[in-house]
N, C-alpha and C positions, 0 to 999 in steps of 0.2 A: 625334759626338754620342752620348749615352748615354740609352737609353730606360729609364724607371723607372716602376714601377706604385706609385701611392699610393692611399690610401683614396678620394681624390676622383676617381680615374680614371687613365687613362694620360696622362702628360705627358712632355715632352722636357726632359732635364736637361743641364747643361753641367758637365763635370768640369774643375776648375782646380787645377793642382798648382803650389804656390809653389816657386820655384827651378827650374821646368821650363818647357818651351815651352807656350804657351797652346793649349788645344784649340779648333780651328776659329777662330771670330771672337771668342772670349771673351777677357777681360782677365786677365792674370797678372802677378804681381809677386813678386820675391824677398822673403824675410822682412825686415821693418823698412821696407818701402817701401809706397807707395800708388799704385794705378793707376787713372786715370780720375776726372775730377771727378764728384762725386755718387755714386760707387761706394765702398761701405765694404769695401775690400779690404786693409786692414792685416792682416798676419799676426798671429795671436793671440799676445799676450805671455806665453806659457806655456812653461816649460822653457828650455833653452839656444837661442840663436839657430841657425837653420839646420835645424831639424827639418822633416821632411816635413809638409805641410799640404795636404789636398785639400778642395775645396768642390763640392758638387753642388747646383745651383740648378734649381728647378722652378717653373713658374707654376701656381698652384692655381685662380685665377680672375683676371679683369682687375684689376690693381692689387695683387694678393697674390702674393708669392713665398715659397717655402720654401728655405732654404739649409742643407744638412747639412754640418757641418765636422768633419773628423777630423784631429787634429794629434798628431804624435809616434808612438811605437811602444812595444811591450812593452820594458821596461827590466830587464835581468837584475840590475842593481845594487839593485833594490827587493826587499825581503824581507818575510816575515811575522814577527811577534814577538808576545809576550804583554805587554800593558800591565796593570800591577797596579793594581787598584781600591783605593780607600780606604773602609773601612766607615764607616757613619754617615750620618745624614740619611734622611728618608722616601723611599721609591721613588716612581715615577711610571709610570702606564700609557702615557704618551706615548713611542712608540718612538724619537723623535728627542731625548729628554731626555739630555744628555751625562752619563756617569758622572763621579764625583769621582775624579780621577786625579793631580792636582798637589799637591805638598807643598812646604814650605820646605826649604832645603838640609840642615839638620840632621836633620829627620825623614825625608827621603828617603834620606839616608845610613844611618840606623838601620834603615829597612826593608830596604834593599839588603843590609846586613850580615847581618841575620837570614835573608834568603833564601839568601845564600851559605852560611851555616852549615847550612842545611837541604839543601844540595846543588844549588842552582839557580844558573845563570849570569846573575846580576843585574847591571844597570848603572844608573847615574843619568845622565839627560840633561837639560840646561838648556833650557827652552822660551823662546825670544825671539820676541816678536810685533812686527810693524811698526807704526809710528805711523800715525794717521789724522787727519782734520781736527779731531777733538775729543778725541782720546785719545793720550797720550804713548807708549803701547806700552812696549817693553822686556821685562825678564824677568817672565814670568807665574808661574813656579815650576819645580819639578823633577818629572819623571816617572820612574818606575821601570819598567824593562822586563826581560824574561827571554828569552834566546835569540834566535837568528836562524835562520829556517827558509825552505826553498825552496817550501813549500806551506802552504796553509791547514790541511790535515789534520794536519800535523806540529805546527803551532802550537796547534791545538785539543787535540791529545794532551798537550802540555806544560801547557796550561791545566787539563786534567783532573788532571794530577799535582800542580799547585799547589793545586787545590781539595781534593784528598785530604790535603794538608799543612796545610790551614786557611787558605789565601789565596784571594782572588777576583781575577779579571782577565778580560780579553777579548782575543781574537785580532784583531790589527790589521795592516794592510798599510802599510808605511812610505811608499808613494806617496801616502797620504792626509795625510801630515804637513804638506804645504805647502812643502817645500824646493824652491827654484828649480832645483836640479840634476836633478830628476826629468824623465825624457824622455817621459813619457806612458804610454799615450795619453789624449787627451781627445775626447769626443764632444759637440758643441754643435749645437743646432738653432735656426734663426732664422727667424721669420715676420716679413715686412715688408709693411706696408700703405701704399701710395702714394695719398694722397687725390686726386691729379690724375687717376688712372685707376680709382679704386675707386668702385663704384656699389652695393656691398652694405651690410651693416650691421655694426656693432661694438658689443657690449654685454656686460655682466656678467649672469650668471644664478646664482641660488641654488637653483633647482629648485622643487618644489612648495611648500615652506615653508622658513623660515629655520632651524627647530630641527634638522632631519635632514640627514644627509650623503649626497651622491651622488658617483659618480666623475665625473671630467672627461669621459671618453668618453661616459658616459650623458647628461650635460647637453648635450654636443655633439650626440649622436644625436637626442635629444628635440627639439632646435631645428632639426635639419637643417643644422647648421653645417658650413661648409667646413673649418674648423680651430678648435682651442681650446687653451688652456693653463690650468692651475690658477691661482688668483688669490690672495686674501688669507689671513691667519692666521685660525684659527677655534678654537673650543672643542672639545677632543677628550675630555677627562676629565669624566665626569658630575659629579664633585666640584667642577669648576671652572665649572659652568653647564650650558647646554643644548648637547649635542654638535651641531656644525654651525653654531652661532651665530657670525657674524663677530666676531673679537676686535679690533675697531677700526671705523673708518668704513666704512659700506656704503650706497651710493646706487644704486638700481636703477630704471630707467625714470624718472629725475628725482625719485624719492622717497627721502628719507633714512629708512632703516629700521634703522640701527645707528649709535650715536654714535661719534665718533672717540676714540682714545686721545690725550688732550690734547697737541697740538703735534707729533704724529707725522705722517709724510707719507702721502698717498694718491695713487693714480694715477687721473687724470680722463680719461675717454674719452667721445667723442660718437658718436652713431649713424652719422654720415657719415664717420667716420675722420679728421676734421679737428680741430685745436686740442687735441690730446693734451697734457697738462701734469702736472707733479708739484707738489703744493702741500701745505703743512702746515696742519692744521685744528684748530680748537677748535669748541665749540658751546655753545648755550644753549637751554633749553626750559622751558616753563611750562604749567601747567594752570590755567585761570581760570574762576571762576564769576561770579555777578552782582556780588558785593561784595568778592571777594578772589582772589588768585592765588598759586600755589605754584611754587617752582623744581623742575624735574625733575632726577632723578639719572641717568637712562638711558632707552634705547628698546629694547624687544624683547629683554630679557635677564633672567636670573634675578636678582631683587633681592638685594643683599648680596654678589654675586660679580662682581668687575670684572677680567676676564681681561686680562693685560698692563698692569693698573693704569692710571695716567694719568687718574684720575677727579676727584673733588671733595675739598676739605678734610674731614678726618675719616676718610678711607680708611686702612686699615692693611695693610702697614707704610708705605705712601707714597701720595701723590697724584700723584707723578711717574711717567712711563712706566718699567716694569720688565718686560722681556720674559720670557715663559714663567712668570710669577708671577701668582697670582690674589689680588688684594687683596680685602679685605672691609670692609663697613660695615653695621652692624645697622639703620641708620636711612635708608631709601631710598624714593624715589618714582619708579616706572618705568612708562612708558606702553607700551601694546601695541596693535598693529594686527592684523588678521586674517592678515597675512603670516607671523606668528610660527609658528603651528601650529594644529592642530585645538582645542587647549586651552591655556590659559595656565598658567604654573608654579603648582604647589600649595605651600602652606606657611602658616606663621603670618603673621598680618597681616590686611589688609582690601583689598578690590578694588571699585572703582566701575566697573560695567559700563555701557557707553554704546551706544546704538543708532546707526544710520547718520546721524542728525541731531545726535548729541552729547548726547541726553537720557539722564539717569541712569535706568536701568531696574531696577537692583538694586545694593545694596552688600552683598557677601558676605564672610563671615569664617568659617573661614579662606579665604584667597584661592585662586584657581585654578578653571578650568572652561572651558566653551565660550563663545564670543562670538556675539552676534547677527549675522545676515548683514549685511556691510558695516559692522559696528560695531567697537568697540575697548574699551579699559579702561585704568584706572590702578591699579596696585598700590602699597600702602604697607606698610612694615615698621617695627618699633620705634617711635620717637617720632613718626614721620611718620604713623602710623595715626590719631591724634587730629586731626591737621591735615586729613587727607583726609576723614574722616567729618564734620567740621564743614562742609567745602566741598561735599561731594557728597550733597546731599539728593535722594531719589528724586523724579523729575519735573523737576528742574532741569537746565539745559543747561550743559555744560562745553566750553571751547575748549582744545584742546591745540595749542600752537604750538612750532615748533623753528626755530632759525637755525643754519646752518652758516657758520663764520667762517674766513677764510684767515689766513695768518701775520701779516698786518698788522692783524688784527681786523676786517676788512671783511666784510660779509655777502655770501656768494656764493650762498646759497640760503635759502629761507624756506618754511615751511609756510603753507597758506592760512588757518589758524586754525579748522579743523574738528576734529571728534573723531577722524576716521579717516584724514586725509590727511597724516600726518606727513612733512614734508620735500618735499612737491610743490614743485619748484623754480621760483623766480621768476628767479634769476640764471642758472640753467642750464636748458636745454630738457628736454623730456620724454624725449629720447633719451640723456640723460647718465647715465653710470655712474661710480661712484667705488669703488675697492677699496682696502683698507688694505695697507700694506707698511712696510718699513724694514729696514735703514737706507738713507738716500740713498746713492747710489754716484757719480754724476756731476752736477755743476751747472754750467751755462753752459760746457760743453765741458771742464771741468777736474775732476780727481779730487776728490770731496767725499764722504768716507765718514764717517758720523755714528753710530757704535755707542753712544757715551756719551749723546748727546742722546736717542736712541731707546730707551734702557733695555737695551741689550745688554751693558753693563759691569756685572757684579754684584760690588761691592767685596769682599764676604765669600766669594766663590765663584769664584776664577780658573779652576777647572776648566770652569765653564759657558762662559766666553769662549773658552777653549781648544777645547772641543768644537764650539761653535756658530759662532764667528767665525773663529778661527785655522785650524782644520783644514779640509781639503777635504771638501765634501759635495755632493750634488745641489743645484742652485740653479735658481730661476726668476726672471728679470729682466725689466724692461719699461722703455720710455722712448720718446723722440722724438729724431729726428736734426735736423740743421740745415735740411733740406728739408721738415720737417714730417711725415716718415713715422713712423708708429707701429711700434715694433719689440718683439717678444715673443720671449724667449730661454729655452731650457731647456738645462741642462748635466747629463748623467748623472754618477753618482758612486757611491761605496761598492762598487766592484768593481775587479778588476785590469784590466778591459777599458776602464774609464772612471774617471779618478781624481777627477773633480769639481773644485770651485773653493772656495778660501777667499773670505771676503767682500772682501778687498782685491784678490784675483785677479778676482773678479766685476766690480769697478769697472774694472779695467784692460781686461777683455774688453769691457765695455760701451763704453768710450771707443774701443777699437780698432775696434769695429763702427760707429763714427761717431756715437754717441749724444751729443746735446747735454746732455740730462738723463736720468737713469736712477735706478731704485729697485729694491731687492731685494723680491721677493714671497715667499710661503711656499715653502719648499724641502724638502730632505730626502726622505722617502718620499712627500710630496705632489707633488713635481715630476713633471708629466705634460704631454705634448703629444699631442693627438689630431688626425688628419686624416680627414675623412669619417666621424667616429665611431669610428675604430679607433686604438688607442694606437700611436704612432710610436716613442716613445723606450723606455727600459728602466727603469721605476720600481724603486726600490731595496728596497721592502718585500718580505720573503720570501713574503708572501701575494699579491703582485701589486699591481695598481693600487689606491691608497688612496682611499676616499671622502673628499671634501673639502667645505668650506663653500660656496665659489663658484668660478666659472670665467669666463674672458674668451672670448667667442665671436666668431668672424668668420663672418658670414652671407652667403649668396649673394644676388645681386640679386633683389628681389621685383618682378616685372612686374605 
């Protein structure tokens, strides 16, 4: 037995080495086999078969285990190189935004020829991506790379030489490419919640308000959580909305506080750890007065900015999901609750301010400002301003209602029809949380990867798919296994010590861990697992743990 100290205290762990004798009474299996019914002990399908894989399992509280998996080893065949970027297009403050690096064959050849004439050892490589459930895959384009180096510092020096010659690029490690020949290493952490023995709590938290960001460890520590992982996608760039605001569905304590990206999946968890599921959502909402009602455009977000798109007709460039893109619409009607922030967003338009009973106490223009205790508001922009001002006369009562709909169009939750209780669930209990994600990874025990459906295929920008889907990155995954256990997974990446996972590798890992249904959550620099309020994994941002929009918390038993 191996004793290990985690943030939750001293626990006993079991070291399992695949291809070796089991330690004590633990179960072991060689790669490609499974040991013991109900135990997810498939070797991870990463790299060549036969790689060393160790698992250390600890019990954090009754019904909650943490398994730390290390697969593979440092691979001398992996090298550093410089990937030449392609100028053009606006920049983004999002540190996970992939650079433009892919070109067509002719343009890549011309770029490489110019680099060679300038004295650089340039080469052109074709990038082929695997097919998924809704995307044919094949050749994404050609990348141009310069040199092959044994250290990051040597690649960085070559990058500086390229910059002096008028080129741009980044130092990259070939282990992040996604090639199946890479031997690792991979670091994967797995939290498993068994509802048959779990008597704690499971919920999502966004912190003091929706607008601002907090770290996963801070959210975990504030709640006294046993463990936590980061959860859904969120607004990061102030030009895309309110930083920290969920970029998709968000239900907390049974209340719908952020509308879904239409048709994209959400992870549904319940306070008792039972009945976890992955469902695709749409929604509808209305604000109604005595004689008329109006359709809502959104909940608790900056009007006119729809992060990840998937909104309503009239949104530009699309009303379909389009990940990491902020769609716009000048004519919107957005409802706010006190959960958003101390003040609602400021800007041109009008805002009907409601007290706790739904009575209009003020119609202010421009919009933006504090809300009454327990109250809410409805903001209008563009052509919706006239509609709202006709409806919202001071002293009148308005009813704000929202319905969350599943993939079949059936109502799974509904607001009570008050001004301030958006999304108080009828179909789900008050302990229900829903966080946004995408793409799907596993459905009914089979690989089911859906980047096209969920807006991760950018037809005019193959570099985005290459950087976000095809290449290895840190990832956070979640799902449920055949025994009804909720499983939360983080995989470190963007280092030589942990290669990370592509999206298709993420799906294969989820299935190897025994998940019946699984979805990708926010990853990259957001990927974080905390135990006892202390960060357990190795977040990839150079500045350390990244503040996020929300997190999934495993809580101890409350007596």
